[in-house]
ZAKEDO-876186 format. One line per field, with one value per residue (C-alpha): x, y, z; chain. Coordinates in pm, whole numbers, always signed. Layout:
! ZAKEDO-876186
x: (X, ...)
y: (Y, ...)
z: (Z, ...)
kette: (A, ...)
This chain:
! ZAKEDO-876186
x: (+3589, +3723, +3678, +3998, +4092, +4434, +4500, +4299, +4170, +4268, +3956, +4061, +4098, +3740, +3626, +3265, +3206, +3027, +3302, +3219, +3579, +3637, +3595, +3276, +3062, +3092, +2901, +3051, +3378, +3716, +3762, +3967, +3679, +3650, +3365, +3597, +3963, +3955, +3859, +4145, +4389, +4251, +4296, +4658, +4717, +4544, +4754, +5078, +4996, +4905, +5224, +5429, +5267, +5229, +5545, +5460, +5174, +5137, +5087, +4846, +4649, +4626, +4498, +4248, +4116, +4086, +3919, +3792, +3885, +3625, +3729, +4098, +4066, +3838, +4099, +4375, +4199, +4216, +4596, +4681, +4530, +4421, +4183, +4464, +4696, +4433, +4364, +4734, +4780, +4484, +4616, +4978, +5136, +5030, +5373, +5329, +5449, +5491, +5520, +5575, +5252, +5123, +4756, +4629, +4352, +4161, +4156, +3789, +3622, +3500, +3859, +3854, +3927, +4204, +4368, +4327, +4462, +4809, +4848, +4635, +4835, +4581, +4815, +5112, +4920, +4888, +5264, +5231, +5437, +5167, +5218, +4889, +4942, +4732, +4623, +4476, +4184, +3996, +4134, +4485, +4410, +4261, +4561, +4816, +4632, +4609, +4980, +5086, +5210, +4952, +4896, +4539, +4337, +4051, +3798, +3446, +3223, +3127, +3487, +3587, +3271, +3361, +3725, +3627, +3385, +3618, +3393, +3615, +3934, +4061, +3896, +4099, +3950, +3907, +3751, +3571, +3631, +3516, +3298, +3462, +3163, +2790, +2605, +2849, +2753, +2530, +2394, +2552, +2433, +2589, +2454, +2286, +2043, +1923, +1573, +1578, +1530, +1280, +1480, +1219, +1359, +1715, +1706, +2026, +2227, +2580, +2664, +2975, +3027, +3369, +3372, +3146, +3153, +3048, +2754, +2750, +2676, +2406, +2238, +2237, +2091, +1832, +1734, +1703, +1505, +1262, +1191, +1126, +1463, +1664, +2019, +2172, +1950, +1816, +2134, +2510, +2695, +3074, +3342, +3548, +3806, +3672, +3954, +3857, +3482, +3464, +3698, +3480, +3168, +3337, +3441, +3081, +3187, +2931, +2583, +2621, +2765, +2678, +3007, +3177, +3249, +3424, +3369, +3005, +3093, +3395, +3165, +2957, +3268, +3392, +3050, +3016, +2749, +2478, +2374, +2054, +2003, +2214, +2254, +2112, +1781, +1792, +1898, +1971, +2251, +2388, +2750, +2991, +3356, +3535, +3864, +3961, +4231, +4317, +4253, +4608, +4752, +4509, +4600, +4975, +4998, +4695, +4839, +4924, +4580, +4402, +4626, +4531, +4166, +4175, +4329, +4058, +3777, +3911, +3951, +3603, +3447, +3632, +3515, +3153, +3146, +3034, +3252, +3563, +3479, +3657, +3975, +3960, +3898, +4220, +4411, +4299, +4274, +4650, +4798, +4938, +4586, +4273, +4435, +4116, +4030, +3963, +3630, +3511, +3598, +3435, +3111, +3099, +3190, +2979, +2675, +2635, +2691, +2603, +2397, +2484, +2129, +2165, +2073, +2269, +2163, +2202, +2212, +2424, +2390, +2519, +2808, +2870, +3113, +3021, +3249, +3008, +3009, +2654, +2572, +2260, +2473, +2659, +2341, +2179, +2490, +2482, +2121, +2222, +2526, +2289, +2018, +2252, +2414, +2750, +2684, +2521, +2357, +2286, +2428, +2470, +2387, +2411, +2740, +2916, +2791, +2916, +3250, +3343, +3180, +3352, +3112, +3289, +3621, +3464, +3298, +3632, +3804, +3531, +3575, +3952, +3923, +3686, +3374, +3028, +2930, +2607, +2299, +2139, +2249, +2090, +2038, +1709, +1739, +1487, +1578, +1350, +1071, +1105, +1213, +1470, +1453, +1799, +1638, +1449, +1699, +1560, +1206, +1344, +1532, +1226, +1019, +1203, +1053, +1379, +1666, +1916, +1898)
y: (+13292, +13524, +13891, +14058, +14403, +14484, +14808, +14911, +15270, +15302, +15432, +15257, +14928, +14915, +14806, +14906, +14673, +14933, +14889, +15186, +15300, +15653, +15791, +15601, +15626, +15789, +15536, +15227, +15040, +15046, +14828, +14554, +14382, +14022, +13809, +13610, +13573, +13250, +13476, +13705, +13412, +13324, +13685, +13673, +13368, +13538, +13851, +13653, +13460, +13776, +13947, +13645, +13637, +14008, +14127, +14477, +14634, +14890, +14620, +14435, +14751, +14841, +14497, +14494, +14831, +14709, +14369, +14370, +14150, +13881, +13829, +13826, +13577, +13351, +13347, +13277, +12968, +12819, +12816, +12794, +12567, +12850, +12632, +12391, +12675, +12825, +12490, +12420, +12763, +12713, +12374, +12480, +12409, +12670, +12809, +13125, +13428, +13611, +13450, +13765, +13965, +14262, +14292, +14609, +14608, +14844, +14721, +14616, +14277, +14301, +14214, +13895, +13647, +13864, +13913, +13564, +13401, +13525, +13406, +13095, +12979, +12999, +13202, +12980, +12668, +12822, +12883, +13255, +13467, +13727, +14044, +14193, +14564, +14772, +15091, +15410, +15484, +15392, +15666, +15555, +15188, +15280, +15490, +15231, +14961, +15179, +15267, +14905, +14923, +14655, +14348, +14323, +14493, +14479, +14718, +14836, +14647, +14961, +15081, +14855, +14964, +15330, +15270, +15082, +15354, +15641, +15776, +15971, +15865, +15784, +15469, +15154, +14806, +14649, +14327, +14174, +13798, +13749, +13918, +13928, +13957, +13999, +14204, +14327, +14695, +14895, +15239, +15346, +15657, +15861, +15775, +16116, +16002, +15685, +15836, +15968, +15647, +15770, +15865, +16128, +16323, +16321, +16643, +16839, +16545, +16465, +16116, +15942, +15670, +15527, +15639, +15793, +15474, +15234, +15016, +15211, +15534, +15378, +15190, +15496, +15710, +15443, +15415, +15790, +15839, +15560, +15759, +16078, +16250, +16385, +16266, +16567, +16836, +16719, +16572, +16591, +16284, +16293, +16037, +15934, +15651, +15364, +15378, +15740, +15691, +15612, +15900, +16141, +16009, +16054, +16411, +16488, +16567, +16309, +16212, +15870, +15662, +15374, +15199, +14863, +14646, +14636, +15013, +14974, +14728, +14933, +15233, +15016, +14876, +15230, +15345, +15626, +15479, +15221, +15004, +15150, +14896, +14630, +14660, +14309, +14457, +14695, +14431, +14083, +13933, +14254, +14261, +14483, +14449, +14271, +14130, +14368, +14331, +14519, +14339, +14419, +14228, +13938, +13906, +13951, +13694, +13463, +13180, +13416, +13572, +13239, +13130, +13445, +13390, +13026, +13135, +13398, +13157, +12892, +13148, +13289, +12942, +12866, +13194, +13116, +12834, +12962, +12711, +12880, +13235, +13251, +13105, +13367, +13648, +13553, +13551, +13894, +14093, +14172, +14517, +14440, +14350, +14498, +14622, +14565, +14381, +14018, +14030, +14305, +14095, +13786, +13974, +14080, +13743, +13524, +13752, +13751, +14111, +14397, +14658, +14956, +14983, +14723, +14417, +14123, +14043, +13705, +13751, +13475, +13643, +13979, +13915, +13627, +13534, +13419, +13471, +13484, +13828, +13811, +14025, +14149, +14296, +14511, +14615, +14730, +14930, +15096, +15203, +15379, +15542, +15686, +15765, +15994, +16160, +15983, +15847, +16047, +15940, +15593, +15298, +14953, +14783, +14423, +14460, +14651, +14412, +14106, +14257, +14384, +14125, +13804, +13520, +13287, +13335, +13274, +12957, +12833, +12905, +12716, +12417, +12420, +12444, +12148, +12338, +12311, +12584, +12776, +12588, +12907, +13170, +13460, +13616, +13755, +14113, +14280, +14613, +14737, +14518, +14633, +14368, +14453, +14312, +14339, +14307, +14635, +14872, +15193, +15112, +15050, +15378, +15572, +15433, +15642, +15985, +16106, +16089, +16314, +16171)
z: (-1943, -1675, -1747, -1858, -1735, -1884, -1698, -1393, -1406, -1777, -1957, -2280, -2097, -1972, -2320, -2273, -1978, -1765, -1511, -1292, -1247, -1119, -1472, -1540, -1228, -887, -678, -836, -810, -973, -1281, -1119, -943, -1069, -946, -716, -640, -840, -1133, -1037, -1060, -1404, -1513, -1396, -1619, -1915, -1869, -1849, -2167, -2359, -2252, -2358, -2702, -2779, -2611, -2491, -2301, -2580, -2844, -2620, -2555, -2924, -3015, -2733, -2845, -3204, -3161, -2802, -2506, -2576, -2939, -2854, -2571, -2777, -3056, -2806, -2672, -3023, -3019, -2648, -2376, -2148, -1947, -1867, -1767, -1537, -1374, -1323, -1169, -935, -820, -779, -440, -189, -104, +97, -95, +234, +577, +781, +789, +986, +1072, +1235, +1496, +1724, +2088, +2108, +2143, +1782, +1684, +1892, +1608, +1462, +1802, +1951, +1635, +1737, +2101, +2043, +1740, +1456, +1232, +1313, +1210, +863, +843, +912, +1147, +1208, +1407, +1524, +1576, +1815, +1641, +1791, +1558, +1244, +1021, +1116, +1049, +711, +611, +724, +531, +220, +220, +269, +628, +713, +498, +628, +898, +1140, +987, +1052, +808, +608, +566, +272, +89, +141, +42, -275, -383, -298, -22, +217, +35, -314, -455, -392, -450, -105, +13, +311, +296, +658, +916, +1257, +1488, +1490, +1752, +2020, +2043, +2277, +2349, +2676, +2859, +3139, +3484, +3511, +3241, +3416, +3447, +3090, +2896, +2635, +2321, +2234, +2530, +2398, +2194, +2241, +2372, +2253, +2132, +2002, +1745, +1655, +1289, +1026, +818, +1093, +1185, +1511, +1326, +1108, +1394, +1621, +1343, +1268, +1634, +1680, +1359, +1452, +1768, +1571, +1613, +1320, +1394, +1216, +1369, +1703, +1854, +1802, +1678, +1670, +1590, +1894, +1896, +2111, +2369, +2444, +2482, +2853, +2946, +2748, +2921, +3260, +3169, +3063, +2710, +2602, +2713, +2562, +2283, +2058, +2087, +2058, +2354, +2590, +2614, +2716, +2989, +3097, +3150, +3384, +3553, +3620, +3744, +3489, +3260, +3210, +2917, +2772, +2494, +2326, +1951, +1911, +2030, +1733, +1479, +1606, +1398, +1250, +1132, +1318, +1224, +943, +823, +543, +279, -38, -364, -476, -180, -227, -595, -549, -267, -303, -93, +191, +159, +184, +473, +667, +583, +696, +1026, +1073, +984, +1223, +1504, +1440, +1451, +1774, +1927, +1835, +2091, +2434, +2619, +2476, +2576, +2915, +2765, +2489, +2740, +2919, +2588, +2464, +2790, +2835, +2776, +2430, +2313, +2477, +2800, +2998, +3320, +3235, +3419, +3184, +2878, +3029, +3095, +2730, +2578, +2807, +2801, +3180, +3280, +3513, +3328, +3550, +3682, +3957, +3751, +3616, +3261, +3091, +2713, +2551, +2209, +2330, +2092, +1857, +1585, +1233, +933, +636, +467, +334, +29, +205, +487, +237, +57, +382, +468, +125, +177, +499, +340, +81, +336, +528, +228, +231, -118, -397, -721, -852, -662, -815, -487, -605, -793, -516, -250, -438, -530, -182, +46, -69, +9, -235, -56, +285, +156, +22, +355, +542, +312, +347, +725, +733, +838, +688, +446, +515, +405, +274, +26, +210, +547, +682, +802, +1033, +1191, +1471, +1340, +979, +723, +459, +107, -51, -394, -339, -176, -326, -208, +139, +132, +14, +302, +564, +634, +793, +546, +365, +11)
kette: (A, A, A, A, A, A, A, A, A, A, A, A, A, A, A, A, A, A, A, A, A, A, A, A, A, A, A, A, A, A, A, A, A, A, A, A, A, A, A, A, A, A, A, A, A, A, A, A, A, A, A, A, A, A, A, A, A, A, A, A, A, A, A, A, A, A, A, A, A, A, A, A, A, A, A, A, A, A, A, A, A, A, A, A, A, A, A, A, A, A, A, A, A, A, A, A, A, A, A, A, A, A, A, A, A, A, A, A, A, A, A, A, A, A, A, A, A, A, A, A, A, A, A, A, A, A, A, A, A, A, A, A, A, A, A, A, A, A, A, A, A, A, A, A, A, A, A, A, A, A, A, A, A, A, A, A, A, A, A, A, A, A, A, A, A, A, A, A, A, A, A, A, A, A, A, A, A, A, A, A, A, A, A, A, A, A, A, A, A, A, A, A, A, A, A, A, A, A, A, A, A, A, A, A, A, A, A, A, A, A, A, A, A, A, A, A, A, A, A, A, A, A, A, A, A, A, A, A, A, A, A, A, A, A, A, A, A, A, A, A, A, A, A, A, A, A, A, A, A, A, A, A, A, A, A, A, A, A, A, A, A, A, A, A, A, A, A, A, A, A, A, A, A, A, A, A, A, A, A, A, A, A, A, A, A, A, A, A, A, A, A, A, A, A, A, A, A, A, A, A, A, A, A, A, A, A, A, A, A, A, A, A, A, A, A, A, A, A, A, A, A, A, A, A, A, A, A, A, A, A, A, A, A, A, A, A, A, A, A, A, A, A, A, A, A, A, A, A, A, A, A, A, A, A, A, A, A, A, A, A, A, A, A, A, A, A, A, A, A, A, A, A, A, A, A, A, A, A, A, A, A, A, A, A, A, A, A, A, A, A, A, A, A, A, A, A, A, A, A, A, A, A, A, A, A, A, A, A, A, A, A, A, A, A, A, A, A, A, A, A, A, A, A, A, A, A, A, A, A, A, A, A, A, A, A, A, A, A, A, A, A, A, A, A, A, A, A, A, A, A, A, A, A)
């Protein structure tokens, strides 16, 4: 039976489930976090049936408080064919509840599937008229998504975790049904530091990352700490919107940044910086950005949600093929998308690029595209959020990871798009030679000598 949450954020409605809503746990999630959106659809049927039988929310709430959700729903199945109703609802024709959708993005190559799906027709093939909207920074994209101006958004992979837990904003249940890109970042330094490549010599330097809740921030901190530097005491790390990173490097406001592409390659193109290390050399296969959508939107318009997700999954799979990269570069380079020279985008996507130090590198996996939002990705991110003091207290790593990173939804989208589902249920994670066991997050966290927790 699907879990039944009659009123999100109502302390009487939690019914002793250990929900972890804002009143019941700071580092947990809001009550309305079913195991999958299929469960959410079943809950919608259950709610509709209860309302039809009991009449008012007040009556429903009183009865739930008296007998409990499990007892009530078990009794209801004796007199009403709930299973049949749920199945009929799940198999109903997929009429789009909303055809006109807005999807916000930041102009970086991490957003490639979200952007290219518009000019290359992936949204249109799903019956959607999608407007992809260029947005200036991550705080703006978060706020526009939260207030409903965007139906979905390009987000940094850690952002939906932070939003769901109420870290940096009020808690709102958010989901990651697809990862946009893996790898695709780099540490870029100003040209004046070309003979200062040992990170142990970087004390006092000023670095930028795109946002506090970003893989860029966590990977830079990890890299510095592994070289003996305390990222909060030995260097300065500030949040700078990606489109402003190269200008700040040129103006000598920064010594370097761990940023998304194409900013690293643009710094080389403009002659103001060089690529010190690719993020794949810190953690090969790490997630970067994600397709994020609020649970409220996904539940209110499930057919539209799954249509958007299918478009994203199809675009991501297309982008994963190296032979398509130059075509994609031409599609996303124009001013209304990335507003970058096409040659810069091609160097990033093809992995054949000038490094700023006089060499041409050939790294096909500099950036790649794979949609699966693995639970282990989320769990690793949560360890770093706690490591650096962004999250306090106990963290239910497994529950939060499953509820925000929607592997079941990604698998469904892959099936519906005709692609093979992953053969494994997990993903091996090794960061700078150190393996991560998602089943032992606290042991992993305790193993770091430099940490805030």
